[in-house]
C-alpha positions as CSV (number, residue, x, y, z in Angstrom):
1,M,241.2,-0.5,159.8
2,S,240.5,3.4,158.0
3,S,241.4,4.1,154.2
4,G,243.6,6.6,155.8
5,A,245.9,3.9,157.6
6,T,246.3,2.0,153.9
7,E,246.8,5.3,152.2
8,D,249.9,5.9,154.8
9,G,251.1,2.2,154.9
10,S,251.2,2.7,150.9
11,A,252.8,6.2,151.4
12,Q,255.4,5.0,153.5
13,K,255.9,1.6,151.3
14,K,256.4,3.8,148.4
15,Q,258.8,6.1,150.1
16,R,261.1,3.2,151.5
17,T,261.0,1.9,148.0
18,E,262.3,5.3,146.3
19,D,264.7,5.4,148.9
20,F,266.2,1.8,148.2
21,F,266.8,2.9,144.6
22,N,268.2,6.4,145.3
23,T,271.1,5.0,147.9
24,I,274.4,3.2,146.4
25,V,276.9,1.5,148.4
26,I,280.5,2.8,148.5
27,K,283.5,0.5,149.1
28,F,286.6,2.4,150.4
29,T,289.9,0.4,150.0
30,N,292.9,1.5,151.8
31,N,296.1,-0.1,150.2
32,K,298.2,0.9,153.5
33,D,296.5,-1.7,155.7
34,D,294.3,-4.0,153.3
35,K,291.2,-2.7,155.0
36,T,287.8,-2.2,153.3
37,F,285.0,0.1,154.4
38,Y,281.5,0.2,152.9
39,C,279.0,3.1,153.3
40,T,275.7,3.2,152.1
41,V,274.7,7.2,150.9
42,K,272.2,8.6,149.0
43,R,272.8,9.6,145.4
44,T,272.5,13.3,146.4
45,T,274.6,13.2,149.5
46,T,278.1,15.4,148.6
47,F,281.0,13.4,148.8
48,R,282.4,15.9,151.5
49,K,280.0,14.2,153.9
50,V,280.8,10.5,152.9
51,F,284.9,11.7,153.3
52,Q,284.4,13.1,156.6
53,T,282.7,10.2,157.7
54,Y,285.1,7.7,156.7
55,C,287.9,10.0,158.0
56,H,286.3,10.4,161.6
57,H,285.3,6.4,161.2
58,H,289.2,5.7,160.9
59,N,290.5,8.7,163.3
60,L,292.2,11.0,160.5
61,Q,292.1,14.4,159.6
62,D,290.0,15.4,156.5
63,D,293.1,16.7,154.9
64,S,295.4,13.3,155.5
65,V,294.1,11.4,152.8
66,R,292.7,11.6,149.1
67,F,289.8,9.9,147.8
68,L,290.1,8.5,144.0
69,F,287.7,6.9,141.9
70,E,289.3,5.2,138.7
71,D,292.7,7.0,139.5
72,R,291.1,10.5,139.5
73,K,290.6,12.6,142.7
74,I,286.9,13.1,143.7
75,L,286.2,16.7,144.3
76,P,284.0,17.0,147.7
77,N,281.4,19.3,146.4
78,L,280.1,16.6,143.9
79,T,277.5,13.9,144.5
80,P,277.8,10.2,143.2
81,A,275.0,11.2,140.8
82,D,277.3,14.2,139.4
83,I,279.6,11.6,138.4
84,N,277.5,8.7,137.8
85,F,279.3,6.6,140.3
86,P,278.0,3.2,140.3
87,D,276.4,0.9,143.0
88,G,278.9,-1.0,144.7
89,G,282.0,1.4,142.9
90,E,285.2,1.6,144.6
91,I,287.2,4.7,146.1
92,D,290.5,4.3,147.1
93,V,292.2,6.1,149.6
94,M,295.8,7.3,149.4
95,P,297.8,9.3,151.9
96,H,297.9,12.9,150.9
97,I,301.5,14.1,150.3
98,D,302.4,17.6,149.6
99,G,305.8,18.6,147.5
100,G,307.2,17.4,144.6
101,G,306.6,20.5,142.8
102,C,309.3,22.5,140.8
103,H,308.6,25.8,141.6
104,G,311.6,27.6,142.9
105,L,313.5,25.1,140.9
106,V,317.4,26.6,140.1
107,I,318.9,25.6,136.1
108,L,322.4,26.1,135.9
109,Q,324.2,26.0,132.4
110,L,327.4,24.7,132.3
């Protein structure tokens, strides 16, 4: 066996180890039907891609749900590394609801 093959094997093993430590598992929970979905992603993957994967898997439109972490909306252009998202962290999937604003509210004085 040549030393080149050994070096290639070591490089591949090192890359797999780095990939392992640069990935996290995200747990998605949906209170509507109590289903849980797990996704393994790199810490540098944008949440937009992760959310699209979730929606595709559940036959949902991208804009029909909102994703929350610790009761805060997750911006799709961020990555898990940007918000220090923990391995095994949980994202709540909520239906998107429009309305509820008070613009155009008319106040009558008596």
